KOLGULO-516047 format. One record per residue: residue number from 1; x negated, y, z of N, C-alpha, C, O in turn. Coordinates in steps of 0.1 Angstrom, whole numbers, m for minus. Atoms other than C-alpha are relative to their C-alpha. Layout:
<nodes>
<n = NUM n.u = X n.v = Y n.w = Z ca.u = X ca.v = Y ca.w = Z c.u = X c.v = Y c.w = Z o.u = X o.v = Y o.w = Z>
...
</nodes>
This chain:
<nodes>
<n = 1 n.u = 11 n.v = 9 n.w = m11 ca.u = 444 ca.v = 2171 ca.w = 1153 c.u = m10 c.v = m7 c.w = m1 o.u = m19 o.v = m10 o.w = 7>
<n = 2 n.u = 11 n.v = 7 n.w = 7 ca.u = 426 ca.v = 2151 ca.w = 1128 c.u = m11 c.v = 8 c.w = m5 o.u = m22 o.v = 2 o.w = m6>
<n = 3 n.u = 15 n.v = m9 n.w = m1 ca.u = 401 ca.v = 2180 ca.w = 1121 c.u = m3 c.v = 0 c.w = 7 o.u = m16 o.v = 0 o.w = 6>
<n = 4 n.u = 8 n.v = m6 n.w = m11 ca.u = 394 ca.v = 2185 ca.w = 1156 c.u = m6 c.v = m11 c.w = 5 o.u = m15 o.v = m10 o.w = 14>
<n = 5 n.u = 6 n.v = 10 n.w = m8 ca.u = 388 ca.v = 2147 ca.w = 1162 c.u = m14 c.v = m1 c.w = m11 o.u = m24 o.v = m8 o.w = m7>
<n = 6 n.u = 11 n.v = 2 n.w = 10 ca.u = 365 ca.v = 2151 ca.w = 1129 c.u = m12 c.v = 8 c.w = 6 o.u = m23 o.v = 3 o.w = 6>
<n = 7 n.u = 6 n.v = m9 n.w = 0 ca.u = 348 ca.v = 2179 ca.w = 1141 c.u = m5 c.v = m3 c.w = 14 o.u = m17 o.v = 2 o.w = 14>
<n = 8 n.u = 7 n.v = 4 n.w = m6 ca.u = 341 ca.v = 2164 ca.w = 1175 c.u = m8 c.v = m13 c.w = 1 o.u = m15 o.v = m16 o.w = 10>
<n = 9 n.u = 4 n.v = 12 n.w = 0 ca.u = 332 ca.v = 2133 ca.w = 1162 c.u = m14 c.v = 5 c.w = m10 o.u = m20 o.v = m5 o.w = m13>
<n = 10 n.u = 12 n.v = m3 n.w = 6 ca.u = 302 ca.v = 2150 ca.w = 1141 c.u = m10 c.v = 4 c.w = 12 o.u = m22 o.v = 2 o.w = 11>
<n = 11 n.u = 11 n.v = m2 n.w = m15 ca.u = 286 ca.v = 2163 ca.w = 1179 c.u = 0 c.v = m13 c.w = 3 o.u = m12 o.v = m17 o.w = 1>
<n = 12 n.u = 4 n.v = 13 n.w = m5 ca.u = 290 ca.v = 2127 ca.w = 1190 c.u = m12 c.v = m7 c.w = m10 o.u = m20 o.v = m14 o.w = m4>
<n = 13 n.u = 6 n.v = 6 n.w = 10 ca.u = 271 ca.v = 2115 ca.w = 1159 c.u = m21 c.v = m2 c.w = 3 o.u = m29 o.v = m11 o.w = 2>
<n = 14 n.u = 10 n.v = m5 n.w = m7 ca.u = 240 ca.v = 2134 ca.w = 1174 c.u = m9 c.v = m13 c.w = 8 o.u = m21 o.v = m16 o.w = 7>
<n = 15 n.u = 2 n.v = 8 n.w = m10 ca.u = 239 ca.v = 2106 ca.w = 1200 c.u = 2 c.v = m15 c.w = m5 o.u = m2 o.v = m25 o.w = 2>
<n = 16 n.u = 0 n.v = 10 n.w = 10 ca.u = 246 ca.v = 2079 ca.w = 1171 c.u = 15 c.v = m8 c.w = 8 o.u = 15 o.v = m20 o.w = 10>
<n = 17 n.u = m12 n.v = 4 n.w = m4 ca.u = 285 ca.v = 2077 ca.w = 1187 c.u = 10 c.v = 5 c.w = m7 o.u = 9 o.v = 17 o.w = m9>
<n = 18 n.u = m5 n.v = m8 n.w = 3 ca.u = 312 ca.v = 2083 ca.w = 1172 c.u = 16 c.v = 0 c.w = 3 o.u = 25 o.v = m7 o.w = m2>
<n = 19 n.u = m12 n.v = 1 n.w = m14 ca.u = 340 ca.v = 2089 ca.w = 1198 c.u = 0 c.v = 14 c.w = 1 o.u = m10 o.v = 20 o.w = 4>
<n = 20 n.u = m5 n.v = m12 n.w = m2 ca.u = 360 ca.v = 2123 ca.w = 1200 c.u = m4 c.v = 8 c.w = 13 o.u = m10 o.v = 19 o.w = 14>
<n = 21 n.u = 3 n.v = 0 n.w = m16 ca.u = 357 ca.v = 2122 ca.w = 1237 c.u = m16 c.v = m1 c.w = 4 o.u = m19 o.v = 1 o.w = 15>
<n = 22 n.u = 11 n.v = 4 n.w = m4 ca.u = 321 ca.v = 2113 ca.w = 1236 c.u = m6 c.v = 19 c.w = m9 o.u = m16 o.v = 26 o.w = m4>
<n = 23 n.u = 0 n.v = m10 n.w = 9 ca.u = 320 ca.v = 2144 ca.w = 1212 c.u = 2 c.v = 13 c.w = 9 o.u = m5 o.v = 23 o.w = 8>
<n = 24 n.u = m3 n.v = m10 n.w = m7 ca.u = 338 ca.v = 2165 ca.w = 1238 c.u = m7 c.v = 7 c.w = 15 o.u = m7 o.v = 19 o.w = 20>
<n = 25 n.u = 7 n.v = 1 n.w = m11 ca.u = 318 ca.v = 2157 ca.w = 1268 c.u = m18 c.v = 9 c.w = m5 o.u = m24 o.v = 16 o.w = 2>
<n = 26 n.u = 13 n.v = m5 n.w = 6 ca.u = 284 ca.v = 2168 ca.w = 1247 c.u = 6 c.v = 13 c.w = m3 o.u = 2 o.v = 20 o.w = 6>
<n = 27 n.u = m5 n.v = m16 n.w = 7 ca.u = 299 ca.v = 2200 ca.w = 1233 c.u = 3 c.v = 8 c.w = 17 o.u = m3 o.v = 19 o.w = 20>
<n = 28 n.u = 2 n.v = m6 n.w = m15 ca.u = 307 ca.v = 2208 ca.w = 1271 c.u = m10 c.v = 3 c.w = 8 o.u = m12 o.v = 13 o.w = 14>
<n = 29 n.u = 15 n.v = m2 n.w = m3 ca.u = 275 ca.v = 2201 ca.w = 1281 c.u = m12 c.v = 9 c.w = m4 o.u = m23 o.v = 12 o.w = 1>
<n = 30 n.u = 13 n.v = m7 n.w = 9 ca.u = 256 ca.v = 2221 ca.w = 1257 c.u = 7 c.v = 15 c.w = 6 o.u = 1 o.v = 22 o.w = 13>
<n = 31 n.u = m8 n.v = m14 n.w = m6 ca.u = 282 ca.v = 2253 ca.w = 1266 c.u = m9 c.v = 3 c.w = 16 o.u = m16 o.v = 12 o.w = 20>
<n = 32 n.u = 3 n.v = m4 n.w = m19 ca.u = 274 ca.v = 2248 ca.w = 1306 c.u = m15 c.v = 4 c.w = m4 o.u = m18 o.v = 16 o.w = 0>
<n = 33 n.u = 16 n.v = m1 n.w = 4 ca.u = 233 ca.v = 2248 ca.w = 1292 c.u = m2 c.v = 13 c.w = m4 o.u = m10 o.v = 21 o.w = 2>
<n = 34 n.u = 0 n.v = m10 n.w = 10 ca.u = 239 ca.v = 2273 ca.w = 1267 c.u = 8 c.v = 7 c.w = m7 o.u = 5 o.v = 4 o.w = m18>
<n = 35 n.u = m12 n.v = m1 n.w = 9 ca.u = 270 ca.v = 2291 ca.w = 1251 c.u = m4 c.v = 1 c.w = m15 o.u = 2 o.v = m4 o.w = m24>
<n = 36 n.u = 0 n.v = 2 n.w = 10 ca.u = 250 ca.v = 2300 ca.w = 1226 c.u = m4 c.v = m12 c.w = m12 o.u = m2 o.v = m12 o.w = m24>
<n = 37 n.u = m4 n.v = 11 n.w = 10 ca.u = 242 ca.v = 2266 ca.w = 1215 c.u = 10 c.v = m10 c.w = m2 o.u = 10 o.v = m18 o.w = m12>
<n = 38 n.u = m10 n.v = 4 n.w = m1 ca.u = 271 ca.v = 2253 ca.w = 1221 c.u = 9 c.v = 3 c.w = m11 o.u = 16 o.v = m5 o.w = m18>
<n = 39 n.u = m10 n.v = m6 n.w = 9 ca.u = 289 ca.v = 2277 ca.w = 1198 c.u = m10 c.v = 3 c.w = m19 o.u = m6 o.v = 7 o.w = m30>
<n = 40 n.u = 5 n.v = 7 n.w = 13 ca.u = 261 ca.v = 2267 ca.w = 1171 c.u = 7 c.v = m12 c.w = m3 o.u = 16 o.v = m13 o.w = m12>
<n = 41 n.u = m9 n.v = 13 n.w = 5 ca.u = 271 ca.v = 2232 ca.w = 1172 c.u = 13 c.v = m2 c.w = m4 o.u = 15 o.v = m13 o.w = m11>
<n = 42 n.u = m8 n.v = 1 n.w = 3 ca.u = 303 ca.v = 2238 ca.w = 1167 c.u = 7 c.v = 11 c.w = m11 o.u = 17 o.v = 10 o.w = m17>
<n = 43 n.u = 0 n.v = 0 n.w = 16 ca.u = 297 ca.v = 2258 ca.w = 1139 c.u = m7 c.v = m7 c.w = m10 o.u = m2 o.v = m10 o.w = m21>
<n = 44 n.u = 6 n.v = 16 n.w = 6 ca.u = 275 ca.v = 2233 ca.w = 1124 c.u = 14 c.v = m8 c.w = m2 o.u = 20 o.v = m8 o.w = m13>
<n = 45 n.u = m12 n.v = 8 n.w = 4 ca.u = 304 ca.v = 2213 ca.w = 1127 c.u = 9 c.v = 4 c.w = m12 o.u = 8 o.v = m1 o.w = m23>
<n = 46 n.u = m10 n.v = m11 n.w = 6 ca.u = 329 ca.v = 2236 ca.w = 1112 c.u = m7 c.v = m1 c.w = m14 o.u = 1 o.v = m7 o.w = m20>
<n = 47 n.u = 8 n.v = m2 n.w = 9 ca.u = 305 ca.v = 2239 ca.w = 1082 c.u = 1 c.v = m10 c.w = m8 o.u = 6 o.v = m10 o.w = m19>
<n = 48 n.u = 4 n.v = 12 n.w = 3 ca.u = 295 ca.v = 2205 ca.w = 1078 c.u = 15 c.v = m10 c.w = m6 o.u = 16 o.v = m20 o.w = m12>
<n = 49 n.u = m9 n.v = 9 n.w = 1 ca.u = 330 ca.v = 2196 ca.w = 1079 c.u = 9 c.v = 8 c.w = m16 o.u = 16 o.v = 3 o.w = m25>
<n = 50 n.u = m9 n.v = m7 n.w = 14 ca.u = 344 ca.v = 2220 ca.w = 1051 c.u = m10 c.v = m2 c.w = m11 o.u = m4 o.v = m7 o.w = m21>
<n = 51 n.u = 7 n.v = 8 n.w = 13 ca.u = 313 ca.v = 2211 ca.w = 1026 c.u = 1 c.v = m14 c.w = m4 o.u = m2 o.v = m17 o.w = m16>
<n = 52 n.u = m3 n.v = 11 n.w = 1 ca.u = 320 ca.v = 2178 ca.w = 1031 c.u = 12 c.v = 1 c.w = m8 o.u = 12 o.v = m5 o.w = m19>
<n = 53 n.u = m11 n.v = 2 n.w = 10 ca.u = 354 ca.v = 2183 ca.w = 1017 c.u = 0 c.v = 6 c.w = m11 o.u = 9 o.v = 4 o.w = m19>
<n = 54 n.u = m2 n.v = m10 n.w = 12 ca.u = 345 ca.v = 2208 ca.w = 990 c.u = m11 c.v = m11 c.w = m12 o.u = m12 o.v = m11 o.w = m25>
<n = 55 n.u = 10 n.v = 8 n.w = 14 ca.u = 318 ca.v = 2182 ca.w = 974 c.u = 6 c.v = m14 c.w = 2 o.u = m2 o.v = m22 o.w = m3>
<n = 56 n.u = m10 n.v = 14 n.w = 0 ca.u = 343 ca.v = 2150 ca.w = 979 c.u = m11 c.v = m10 c.w = 8 o.u = m17 o.v = m19 o.w = 1>
<n = 57 n.u = 5 n.v = 15 n.w = m11 ca.u = 326 ca.v = 2126 ca.w = 1006 c.u = 9 c.v = m3 c.w = 1 o.u = 20 o.v = 2 o.w = 0>
<n = 58 n.u = m10 n.v = 12 n.w = m2 ca.u = 342 ca.v = 2097 ca.w = 1011 c.u = 6 c.v = 4 c.w = 14 o.u = 0 o.v = 7 o.w = 24>
<n = 59 n.u = m5 n.v = m1 n.w = m14 ca.u = 370 ca.v = 2101 ca.w = 1037 c.u = m4 c.v = m8 c.w = 13 o.u = m3 o.v = m5 o.w = 25>
<n = 60 n.u = 6 n.v = 10 n.w = m16 ca.u = 356 ca.v = 2071 ca.w = 1060 c.u = m11 c.v = 7 c.w = m1 o.u = m10 o.v = 2 o.w = m13>
<n = 61 n.u = 16 n.v = m8 n.w = 0 ca.u = 319 ca.v = 2093 ca.w = 1059 c.u = 8 c.v = 13 c.w = 10 o.u = 5 o.v = 17 o.w = 21>
<n = 62 n.u = m1 n.v = m14 n.w = m10 ca.u = 336 ca.v = 2123 ca.w = 1070 c.u = 9 c.v = m3 c.w = 10 o.u = 10 o.v = 7 o.w = 17>
<n = 63 n.u = m9 n.v = 5 n.w = m9 ca.u = 361 ca.v = 2107 ca.w = 1093 c.u = m9 c.v = m5 c.w = 13 o.u = m8 o.v = 0 o.w = 24>
<n = 64 n.u = 11 n.v = 0 n.w = m6 ca.u = 331 ca.v = 2089 ca.w = 1110 c.u = m7 c.v = 11 c.w = 6 o.u = m13 o.v = 11 o.w = 16>
<n = 65 n.u = 12 n.v = m8 n.w = m9 ca.u = 312 ca.v = 2119 ca.w = 1116 c.u = m12 c.v = 4 c.w = m6 o.u = m18 o.v = 14 o.w = m3>
<n = 66 n.u = 15 n.v = 0 n.w = 6 ca.u = 284 ca.v = 2111 ca.w = 1093 c.u = m8 c.v = 9 c.w = m6 o.u = m20 o.v = 10 o.w = m5>
<n = 67 n.u = 4 n.v = m11 n.w = 6 ca.u = 289 ca.v = 2141 ca.w = 1071 c.u = m8 c.v = 10 c.w = 7 o.u = m18 o.v = 15 o.w = 2>
<n = 68 n.u = 6 n.v = m8 n.w = m8 ca.u = 280 ca.v = 2162 ca.w = 1101 c.u = m11 c.v = m2 c.w = 9 o.u = m16 o.v = 8 o.w = 16>
<n = 69 n.u = 15 n.v = 3 n.w = m6 ca.u = 251 ca.v = 2149 ca.w = 1117 c.u = m13 c.v = 7 c.w = 0 o.u = m20 o.v = 10 o.w = 9>
<n = 70 n.u = 10 n.v = m10 n.w = 5 ca.u = 228 ca.v = 2167 ca.w = 1102 c.u = m1 c.v = 13 c.w = 6 o.u = m8 o.v = 18 o.w = 15>
<n = 71 n.u = m3 n.v = m17 n.w = m2 ca.u = 242 ca.v = 2203 ca.w = 1100 c.u = m1 c.v = 2 c.w = 18 o.u = m8 o.v = 10 o.w = 23>
<n = 72 n.u = m3 n.v = m4 n.w = m17 ca.u = 251 ca.v = 2201 ca.w = 1139 c.u = m15 c.v = m1 c.w = 8 o.u = m17 o.v = 4 o.w = 19>
<n = 73 n.u = 13 n.v = 1 n.w = m6 ca.u = 212 ca.v = 2190 ca.w = 1145 c.u = m8 c.v = 11 c.w = m2 o.u = m16 o.v = 17 o.w = 5>
<n = 74 n.u = 7 n.v = m12 n.w = 6 ca.u = 202 ca.v = 2216 ca.w = 1125 c.u = 1 c.v = 14 c.w = 6 o.u = m8 o.v = 22 o.w = 8>
<n = 75 n.u = m5 n.v = m14 n.w = m7 ca.u = 225 ca.v = 2246 ca.w = 1140 c.u = m5 c.v = m1 c.w = 14 o.u = m7 o.v = 10 o.w = 20>
<n = 76 n.u = 2 n.v = m3 n.w = m13 ca.u = 215 ca.v = 2235 ca.w = 1174 c.u = m14 c.v = 2 c.w = 1 o.u = m16 o.v = 8 o.w = 11>
<n = 77 n.u = 12 n.v = m5 n.w = 0 ca.u = 178 ca.v = 2239 ca.w = 1166 c.u = m4 c.v = 8 c.w = m5 o.u = m16 o.v = 10 o.w = m7>
<n = 78 n.u = 4 n.v = m10 n.w = 8 ca.u = 181 ca.v = 2269 ca.w = 1146 c.u = 3 c.v = 11 c.w = 12 o.u = 0 o.v = 23 o.w = 10>
<n = 79 n.u = 4 n.v = m8 n.w = m9 ca.u = 187 ca.v = 2284 ca.w = 1182 c.u = m5 c.v = 4 c.w = 9 o.u = m3 o.v = 16 o.w = 13>
</nodes>
């Protein structure tokens, strides 16, 4: 459950809010607009989470979604 919360917070940080529910609504909106953009945001968030763990980011940065802000934006921009 914690990992899902972090993945959604990664997405919500795009609009500078650290909230899992906001991230869920943004993700739903992205899927409604274009499913490939929603999928790219999810993949970017997952990669960011895994890479942040790998390079030993602080737990606070990971939990607040700060490690996933740029990867999610980059994944969306590249679709």
